[in-house]
N, C-alpha and C positions, 0 to 999 in steps of 0.2 A: 858553647864549650869547642873549640877549634885544634883540630892536629897538623902537625905536618908532615908531608906525606913525600919520595923521594922516587922516580921514575923515568925513564929513558925515554924521552919525549923525538920522535922522529930523529934518532940517532943520539941527543942529546941528553945526561942528565938532567934534571932540573926538578926544584923542590916549591913545594905549595904550602900555603896555610889555608888549612879548608874544614868546612864544619865537617860533622861526622856523617851528615846525611849530606852530602852536599855528592851528583851524581859526577859521575865521567866527561860527560857532554858540558854539565856546567862549569867544572873547570877545566876543561878545555876551552870553553868558551867567555867563560867569566872573571877568569884568576889566569889565565896566560894566552888571551888574545888570540887564539886558535878559532877565529869564525866560518874555516870552512865545514866543519861539522855543524851539520843542523839537524837540528832539532825536532820534529814534526808533531805526530801523538803521544811524543812522553810516555808509554806504557807497551813498547817494544814489537808494535805488530806496522809500523812503515818501514821501518830501515834506515831512514834518512841520513839517522849516526849512527852507522855503520862504523867503528873502526878497527886497524886490527892490533888485537893485542898478543903477543908472543905467538905469532905467527898466526890465531884466529879471526877471523870476525867477528866482532862481538856489538849487539845494539846497545850504545853506551850511553842510553838514559836506562836505562837498567842493572847499570852496573854501579857502584861505591866509586868512586874518586876514592876511597881508601883500599877495595881491593887491589887499587892497579898498582899496589906500592913495589915497591922492586922488579916494578915488568917491564920491557917493549911496550910501548903506544907507538902507534904511526897512524898519522891523520891524514887524509889529502894534500894538506901543506906538504907533508915530505915526499910526496911519489918526486915531481921533479928535483932532477939533480940541475945547479948551480944555472935553474932555469927552461933549464934544458926538459922539455914535459917527456913522460913514457910513451915509450910505441901505444900500449892502449892509449896514454893522456888526447896523444895525434891522434889514432885512428876516432875515439868519440867525436875530436874538429870535424875532422874531414868525411867523415861520413852523419854529420849533426845527428849525433846518438843523442840527444838531449834538446828537449825544447824550455820551460821556462828556466832550467837548473836546478832546483831544489833540490832530488833525488842522486845528480849528480854524482855528490861526494860519497854516498853512501852505496851509489853503481859498484865508482872505481873501486873501492876498497874489496867491495867483496868480491869481485873480479879480479882485482889486484891478490887477493888470497887466493882464488881459485885456481889461477894460475902458477903459482908459486908451486901450488901442491899437487896441481895436472896439469904440466903444461898443456898439452893439445886436449883439450875436456868435448867432447860435441856438445851440438844442442841441446839435451837432456841434461844432460849436467850444467849448461852453462844458467838453460829455464830453473834448478831448482836451486839453485845459488843466487839468481836473481828472484827467486819465488819471495822475498824476502824481507825485496823491496819495496815499496808503493811510487810505482811511476802515474800520477795522474793527469799526465799532458797523453799516456800511450805509447812513448817511445819506443817500446820492446824491439821492436823489429832491426832499427838500425841501431840498438844497444848490442844487440844479439850477434848482428851482422858485424860491429866493431868487436867484439872479444873476438868473435870467429878469423878476424883477418889475422889478430896477430896471436892464434895459437898457433902455437910449435918453431912461433920468432922467436920468444922471448918476452919482455915485458922490454 
């Protein structure tokens, strides 16, 4: 059985037909071709699938797509505007805050949500938010430095 849902994705109203048990990450990747969001563990432990829903970071592998109906969803594809990277994305590049890059979308989305609600977070706040996103390469120090470099200056 399929259902049709509508939600705003990266500022654009979208409509998709999904099965009732489709997760948000599956809908984003398989139905909307937004493959920047990665599915790692599938059980909400690794954080690679973090997206921002109505301003809050969410592990999209645990959220049913149907629960996103009527909401605003942001993915890593929605951060850059007209091909221009955000200051945070630029800082990640400049500081080499990634290695394999698999966790990068989840890190960026988690950090973006943090910086919107707390524009000048301290290192403890950053570590708390990043605690939900695993980086197997161990790039945490550079990721923290990248976030701190834009703190207080806006995204």
